[in-house]
N, C-alpha and C positions, 0 to 999 in steps of 0.2 A: 719403688725404691730399687739400685744396682747391687749385684752380688758377685764380687770378683773371685776368681779361682785361678790357680796356677796349673797350667797344662804340663803333662809329663814331657820329658826330653826324649822325643821320638823323631824319626825322620819325617819330614813334611813334604807334601807336594808343593810346587812353586807356581801357583796360578798368577796371572797378572794382577797388578794393583787394582785395576778397574774391576776385575772379577772378584777380588777379595772384598772390595767396597760394596759391590752389588750383593754378594752373599751376606755380608754383615748387615746391610740395610734390610734385607728380607728377614733374617733371623730377628732383628731388633723390632720388627712389626709386632712380635709377641709382647715385647715390653711396652709398646704403644698401647696395646689392648689391656695390658696389666694396669697402666696408668689410667686408661679410660674407665675401667671397671672400679678402680679405687676412687676416682673423682666424681663419677656420674651420680653417685648416691648423694653428694652434697646438695645438688640442685633438686633431685627427685624427692629427697626426704621431706622437703617443705610441703609437697602435695600428697605424698604417700601417707604422711601423718594425718593429714586432713581426711583423706578418703577412707582410711582404715581406723581412724580414731585411736591413734597410738599414744601411749604414755611414754614417759622419758626412758624407761627400761626397754620397752619395745623398740623405740627409735634407736637406742644404742645398739640393740641386737642386730638391726638391719645393717649397721656398719660393721660391727665386730665379728659376726659369724663369717664374714668374708675373710677375716684375718685368721680365724681358726682353720678354715679350709686351706688358706695359703700355707700355714705352718705344716699341715699334713701333706700338701703337694710338694713342698720343698724337701721334706724328709724322705719322700719316696722318689724324688727326681733322680738322685744319683744312681740308684739301682736300675731304674727304667732306662736312663740314657746310656749307662754303661753296658747293659745287656742287649738292648735293641738298636742303639745308635742315637745320635743327636737329632737327626731329621725326623725319625718316627716319634721321638719325644715331643718335638715341636708340633708335629701333626696332631698328636694327642691333645696338646694344650689348645690348639686352634679349635678342635672339636668340643672341648670342654668350655671354652669361651663362648662358642655359639650356643651350646645347650644352656649354659647359665644365663646368658642374656635373654634367650627366648623364654625361659621359665619365668624370669623376672617380669618381662614385658607382658606376658599373658596371665600372670598370677591373679586368681580371683580373690585371694586373701593373704593374710600375713604368713601362714605356714609355707605355702608354695613359694612366696617371695624369698623367705629365708633359705629354702632349699636352693633356689636359683643363685643366691648370694654365696652359699657354700661352694657350689660348683664353679662359680666364677673365681672364688678364692683358690680352689684346687688348681685351676688353670694358671692363675697368677703365680702361685708358689712354684709350679713346675717351670714356668717361663723364667722366673727370677733366678732359678738355680742352673738351668740349662743354657740360656743365652750367653751369660758371661763366659762359660766354659767354651762354647762354640767359637765365640769371638776371639778368645785367647788362642785357640788351636788353629785358626785359619790365618792369623796375623803373623807378621814377621816380628822379630825382637824389637826392631827400630820403631815399628808402628803400633806396638801393643798398647802403649799408653792411650793414644787417641782412639784406637779401635775399642779398647776396653771401656771407655767412657760413653760409647755410643748407646749402650743400653740405658744408662742413667739419664742421658739426654732425652731418649725416646719416652721414658716414663714421664718426665716433666711435660713433654709435648702431648702425651696422652691425657694427662691431667687438664692441660689447657683446652684441648679439643672437647673434653667432656663438659667443661664449663661453658664453652661456646654453644654446644648442642643444648645444654640446659637453658641457656639464655634464649635460644631460638624457640623453644617450646614452653617457655615460662608464662607467656601471656595467657595461654589457655590451660595452664596447669597440667600439661599432657606428659606426665611422668613416664607412662608406658612407652611413649615414643623416645624418651631420653635413653631408656635401656635398649629399645629396639634399634635405634640408629647405630649402635655399636656393631650390629650384624653386618653392616657394610664393610667395616674394618676386618671382620672375620672372613668375609667373602674375598676381599683383596689378599689377605694372608694365604688362604687356601689356593687361590689362583697362582700366587707367586711361589709357593712351596716346591712345585716340580722343578723350578730353576735352582733350587738350593742344593749344592753338593754336600755329601756326607763329610764329616770332619776327617781330614787325613790322619790325625792322631788316633782317632777311634778305629779307623780301618787298619792302621798299622798294628794295633793291639790284637786284632782278630775279632771278627763278628761273633756275637753271642757270648763273649767272655766278660763276666762281671768281676770287678775287683773284690777281693775278700775284705770284709769290713769287721772290725772288732765288735764283740757284743757290748752291752751297756757297762758291765763291770770292767771289762778290759779297757774300754774307752776311757772310763773314769780314772783308771790307774795311769793310763798313758798321759792324760791331760793334767793330772795333778803331780806328775813327776817333776823333780826339781828344775830341770831345764825348760819345762813348758809352762809351769804354774804361773810365772810372772806375766807371760803373754796372755794366758787365759784370763787372769785378773784384769788386765788392761782391756782386752777385747770385750769381755762381758760388761765391764764398767762403761765403756764407750757406747755399747748397744743400749744399755739401760738409760744412759744420759740422752741418747738420740731419741728415745721414745718418751721418757718421763718429762722431757722439756715441753711436751704438749704439741709438737709441731703437727702431727697427723690429725690430732683432734681439731686443730685450727683449719687444716686443709679440707678435711672431710665435712666439717660443720661450718665452713666459712659463710655460706649464705644465712644459716641460722644465727650465727654470731652477729653478722652485720645487720640482719633484720631486727635484732634486739636493740639496735641503736635508734630505731624509729623509722628506718627506711622500709619501703615496700618490698615484696618478694622479688619482683623483677629487677629493681635497682640493686637489691642485695646480691642477686646472681651476677649482674653486670659488674659489680665491684669485685666479685670473686674471680671474674675473668682477668681483671688487672693483677690480682694476686698470682694467678696461674702464669700469666705472661712474665711477670717479674721473676718467678721461680725458674722459668726457662732461661732467661737472660743471665741471671746471676749464677746458674749452674755452668753456663758457658764461661763466665768470668773465672770461676773456680778452676776449670780445666786449664785455662791459660796461666793461672798464678801458682798452681800447686808445685810445679817444678822450678819456679823462680824464687818464691818466698819460702817454700818448705811447708811440711805438714803441720808442725807444732805452732808456728806463728799464726797460720790461718785458723787453726782450731781455737787458739786463745782469743783471737779477734772475733771469731764467729760467736762463741759462747758468751763472751763479754758483751757484745752488741745485742745479743738476744736478751740478756738480763736488762740492759738499758732500755730496750723497747718495751719489755713486759711491765716494768714498773709504772710508767705513765699510762699504759693500756689499762692496767687494773684501776688506776685512779680515775680514768675517764668513765668507767662503769660504776665506780663506787660513789662518786660525787657528781653533781650537776655542773660539769665544767663547760665553759663557753665553747660553741662549735663542737659539741660532743661527738657527733657522727664523723666529722672531719678528723678530729684528734684520734679517734678509735681506728679509722681507716689508715691513717698515716703510720700509726704504731704497728698495726698488723702488717703493713707493707715492709716496714723496717725489720720487723721480726722475721718474716719469711726471707727477705734478702740476706739477713745475717746468717740464717740457717743454711741457705743455698750456697754460700761461699766457703763453708767449712764443714760444719757438723753433718750436713746432708751427704755430700759425695765422698768426703775424705775418710769417714769411718770405714767404708767398704774397702778403700784403698789400703788403709792401715791393717785391716784384718788379713790382707794378702801379704803383708810385709813383716808382721811381728811374730808370726809362728814359724818355727823351724820348717824347712821344706818337707821333711818326712811326716810332719804332723799338721801341715797347713790345711789340707782338705777337711780333716776331722775337726780341728780347732775352729775353722770358719763355719762348719756346719753347726756346731754347738752354739756358737755366738749368734748365728743367724736364727736358730730356733728361739733363743732368748729374746732376740729382737722382735720376732713375730708375736711371741706370747706377751711381751711387754706392750706392744702395740695394741693387742687385743684388750688388755686390762685397761689401758688409758681410754680407749674409745668406747668400751662397754660402759664405763662408769663416768664418763665426762659430763653428760647431761645430768646425771644423778648428783654429781659433785657440785655442779652449778646450782642445782635446785637446793642443795643443803647448805652450801657456803655463800653462794652468790657468784655472779660472773667475775666481778673485779677481784674478789678474794681468790678465786680459782686461778686467775692469771698471776696473782702474786705467789701462789703456791708453785706454779711453773717457774716463776722468777727465782724462787728459793732453790729449786732443783738446778737451775742454771748457775747460781752462785756456788753451790756445792760442786757442780761439774767443773767450774772454772778452777777450783782448787785441785780437783782430781787431775785435770789435764796438766796443770802447772807442776804438780809433784810427781806424777806417774808416767806421763807420756814423753818418751824420748823422740828426738828428731830422727827420721828414717831416710830422708832424702839423700841419695848418693851413697848409702851405707850398705855393706854386704850383710848376709844373714848372721855371721859370727859376731860382727860389731853390734848389730841390733840386739842379739841375744845377750851379749855382755852388758849392754846398757840397761836392758830390762832387769837382768839379774842383780846388778849392783845399784840400781835406782838412779843411774846417771841420766839426766834428762836433757842435757845440752850436747 
């Protein structure tokens, strides 16, 4: 998933467009690895559970400890990258990705596998916070929109690659190779990093200088001040909606969900590849539409279509409907497509727009932390919830969240396209959403 940031107004070097694109592509390899580590567990879990005899709680932990590691990595990313530079921070993320994937691939049991997943999460959290900042700082104002979406696009590509790798090794249930194959991406990233220039904005501030950050109490006072509180409410609400709609549970557990329709493990992983490919394509569609249609219309369309897809998805699991597997797969595809055109990429764009410039980094950091923690809660308890309520009922619960979210977006989210900071702040403060 992408984490937008706003770079400070400092003098910038002016490398060529080709040089900027190359630098952006190298930095975004960290996001490809982030997407890979997020998605590889979806296919590997089918066989890890068999080999280690895991119950539903342990299966959830294999997914969710990654998210706790990511939350910790994101929290520490700002201090590391401000003090030592963007490139050293990305080097650290590459080393952590390598260590985490190796630990998972060679884990003799569940404890070391969980350690590997935590280390992968630390790397992903670091990458998710540093890459958007770097892309913003090397791009021109005119190209910042497209450059800024490169990280989100690479996350979806990483997810798709992880599904393809899982499919390749599914016939033999070789889950260790599913994790180990990611080391090829780490090697590519490490080989490319020497070509990555340091951020000109970071150099201009002076090496080794870290920004002063308010303590927890001061940060709370800042974010609950009258001029910032409405933005915080909207930002936190959008992050909770993005996770409690269940999307990452569906992406992480896609083969498990599809297998429950009666398909074999290999076929389940194959269909998860279709889901990953659709996620990539629809994210590209969102990039093209967001400045034409606006943020608010796409968000309303996205959440509304997700609700429409989840209702029949729940029905397909609750009752023996004709062509059950086909109906479930089509509903899953519609649900992922709806998420990818709005709620997925646009939330991160909105976080960069709704906070006042002087509070943007702090506000975005708080909302990002809420997002990671909500992601953890959903994925830790998804399989337990399915066992307690049933699969169809769980999807209906997600549908209920989408319905509530639709009301939240309708009543609370103003249009931000083409508006300056003062206009957006006024709209948030008065509740004017159009």
